[in-house]
N, C-alpha and C positions, 0 to 999 in steps of 0.2 A: 598551467592548467592541468592539474592532476586529479581534480575532483569532478564528480558527476552527480546529478540529481536523478534518482530513479523513482518514477511515479508508477505505483503498482495498482492496477485494476480500479481506478477511479472512473467507473464506466456506468453507462445507463442500465446495464443488466441488473444492478442492485436495486435501482429505483423501480424496476418492473416487477419486483417481488413484494408480496404482502409484508414480508419481514422488514422492509424499509421503514415502516412505521416505528420500529424499535431501534433504529440506528443511533449510535451514541452521538453523532454529530451530523445532522442533515445538511449542514453547510460546510462539509469537509472541503469542497471545491474551493472555497474562499481561502482556507489555510494553504491548500496546495498552490493556488495562484500566487500567494505571497512567496513561497519557496521558489517557484518558477521564475518570478521576477528577480529574486535575489541571485539565483544561478545565472540568469542571462546577463545581469549587470556585471557579474564577476567573470563572464566569459566561459562559464562552466557548461558543458553539454547537459541537456535534459533528455532523458530516455524515457519514453512512454511505453508502458506495458499493459496489455489487455489480456484477460483470461478468456479462452475460447474452448468450447466443447462441441466441435462439429458433429452433427448427426444426433445430438442428444434430445433435440426437440424442446429444450427449456430455454430460459433467458440467456444462457451462455452459448447457445447455438447461433453462429453468425447468420444463419438463414432467417432468423426472426428479426434481425435488425437492431438488437439492443447492445451488441458488442461494439461499442463506440465510446469515445471519451464523453464524459458528462458535458452537457451543453455549455456550462460556464467556463470550461477550459478551452484554451486555444493553443494548438500545436503550431510552432513556427516552422517555416520552411527549413528543411534540412535536419530537423530533430527526428531521431529514429523512433519508429513505432514498431514494437515487436508483439507478436501474439504467442502466448504460452498455453500449454495444455497440462502443465503440472502445477503443483502448489508454489514451487519456487520459480523465480524468473530466469534461472540458469539452465536447468536440465534439458528443456525442450526448445531452447532458443540459441541464437548466436550471441547472446549478451556478453559472455566472457570474451569472445573474439573481438567484439565491438569495443569493449573497454580496453583490452590489451593493445589493439591497434592505435588507440588514442593516448596511450600511456597513463591511463587512469589508475590511481592507487587508492583514492579516497572516495567514499560514497555517502551521500545523504539519501536516506530511504523514507518514503511516506506511502500512504495508500490505504486500501481496504482489502481484507479484514486484518485487523491488528495482529491477532494471534494465529492467523492462518497463512495466507500468502506473504504478508509483510514480514512476520516473524521468521517464517521458513527461509525466505530470501536473505534476511539479515543473518541468520545462523550460517547459511552456506557461504555467504560473502565473507563472513569472518573467518571461516575455515579455509577459504581460498586465499587469505592473506590481505584482504582489503581492510583499510581502516574505515569503520562504518559508524556513522551517526544516524540514529533513529529519531526522526522528528515526531515525537510521541503524540503531540496534539494536532498533527496533520495525518493521523490515522483514525480509523473509525471501525466499529464492529457492532455486533448485535449480541443480545443475551444468548447464552448457550444452554440447550436443554441437557438435563441429566442423561447419562448413558442408558438408564432404564426407562426413560420417558417413552410413551407410545409414539410410533412413527406417525408422521402426518399431523402433528399437533397444530392447531390453529394458533394465531398470534395471541389470542385471548387465553387459550389454554397454557401456552408457553409462559406468559407473564403471571398466570395464577399459580403455577406449579412452584411450591416453595423450594424445590431442588434446583430450579433454574439459576444459573450463574449470571448475575447482572453484568451488563456491558462494561460498566466502570470497573468492576472487579477483574474482568477479563483483561482489560488494558493494564491495570495495575500489576497483575501477575506477569504479563508479558514484559513489562518494564523491569520488574525484579529479576526475571529469568535472564534477560539479555544484558543488563547493565554490568559493566566491568568484565564480562565474559566474551560477548560477541559484538557489543556496540557501546558507544557513548550515547546516553539518552539526553536529548535537548528539546526545548520548546522552539516554536517558530520565532518567538520574540527573542529568545537567547541567541539564536542563529543570526537574526537581523542585527542585534546589538554587537555581536562579534564581528560581523562584516563591516560595521561602521567604525570600528577601531582603526587607528592608523597602523600601517604595516610596519 
């Protein structure tokens, strides 16, 4: 057992934002559940990560009650749950210690947002020497506004702005940036098929 599944920020905070209407996969929890079941069947640990911004007063402030796993997800007894305050899941947590203590050298990573916390964690994990697989279709993100877009755009304005980068393109760019450098890119179906092969 040298592999772990890292589930990043699949939390109710995102559903509490108007931007959720633009998410690339509103049923991301279903894909994550498939990976969780795959990991548990293999005896691989599942590590749950939540993003937290205490005192911010927004949906990532634990005081508001949204910093919790999406209701479709179920954490089993003994599965670690860590809270991060940085984009990657290592810098402000004990994740690396937790993985080292368990002898983990391989990671499967999934979660929200593809190009932000998921990609940042994947890059750092690769630099730390982990063999990383990014389950690309178990990630999700939103369209990204252009750097010169006015602050506080509504969802309608974001989608109407021709400079907005569509979510599908964000995911594609992340895949291109990480593949062969920081991670192997795979789909949930490919990982399930590989697990079904005889050892």
